N, C-alpha and C positions, 0 to 999 in steps of 0.2 A: 539379326546378329544376336537372338536371346542367348545369354548366358545360362547353359544349362547346369541341373544339378550335377552333373558329372565335375564341372568345373568347381562348385562348392566344396564337394568330395576331394578333388585333386588339390584345392588351395588348404584345405583342413588338414589332410595328410601331409603336405610338406611343410605347413606352417607348426604341426604340433596342437591344433585344437584352436578354436573361436578364440580363446582367451588370448592367443599370440596376437590378433588383430583387434579384439575388443576387450580389454581387461575389465571384469565387473565381478562385482562380489557383495554380499550383504554388507549394507555400510560404507561401503568403500564406493567412491566417486568412478564413474567408467571415463576411461581414456584412451584415445587410439594411440597406438603403437606406431610412429612412424617407419622404422624398419620394416615391421610386418606390412603394411600398408604396401610400402614398396615391394615387398615379394609378390603382393596381389597384382601390382602394376606388372612386375617383370613375367609374371605366370602369364597374362594377358597377352603380353607384348612377346611371349616366348617363340613365336613365329618371325621374330622382325617386324611386326607391324603389317606382315602382308594382307591380313583379313582387312584393315581399313581401306585396301585398294577396293573392297566389295562396297565402299560406302564414298566411293569417290575423294580418299584422303590420303594423304602423304605418309607412307609408311614409317619414314623417317621421324615422323612426328608422335609415334604411338604411344610413348613414356608421358609426355607433354599432354595428349589428348585425354589418355586413361585416367593419369593422375587427376585431370580437372574434373572427372566423375568420382573416382573411386574414395579420393579423400573426404569430400563434402558429403558424401554417401554414407561413410562411416561415421562421421560427425554428425549426422542426421539419426541413424540409429541410436548412436550412444545418448543424445538430447532426448530423443523421443522412442525408446524400444517398443514394440509390438506388444497389445496386451494379451494377443495371441500365444498359448504356450507352443504350440505345434509349429509356428514360426520361429525358425533358427536366425538369432542375430545376423550369421553371415548371409543366408538365404535371403533377409530382409534386405541387405546393403546390395548385393546383387540385382534384385528386383528392382532397386533403386537406380542403378547402374544403368540397366536395362531400358528402363522406362526414361530416364534422363538422355541417355545417349540417342537413342529412337527418336525423342522428340527434338532433339535438334541436328541428327545427323540421318534419322530415316528416309527422308525425302531422296537423299543421294544414292540410296542403294543400287548397284547394278544387277540386274535382274540375268544372270548368265548363269549356266550348269556350274560353273568354276565356284560361284557365289552362293549356291545353295544353301552350304552351310559354312560361312565364311569362318567359324571358330572351330573348325575340325581338329585342328592342332592342339585343341584341348579337351576334347572330349575322351580322350583315352587315359586322361590323368587319373581316373579313380582305380585303373588296374593295378 
């Protein structure tokens, strides 16, 4: 269930840039925008959470499950941004999301052709 770069681009396009999710600037304290975090959650759950079935999870709980990873990952990125200038903050957040989600739910992954790419509903977002 790795969230791809296409999801990052799709979220950036829909949100109007990373500043909508992570507001930062010289001398300014970074903060998470709850409404924008919810937009990222909404994008991840845009298929109604059907992709969660590929991890033996209830699609109806998509927003709750996803928020449980997106919010802390955004806060982690804000608290300790990467020193790598090539690593975009949203990319860092999504890497955190992937790692944390797979650590918790990866063992429940369903190995069927339908679940080969459970987040495919997000892959066309960058178009």
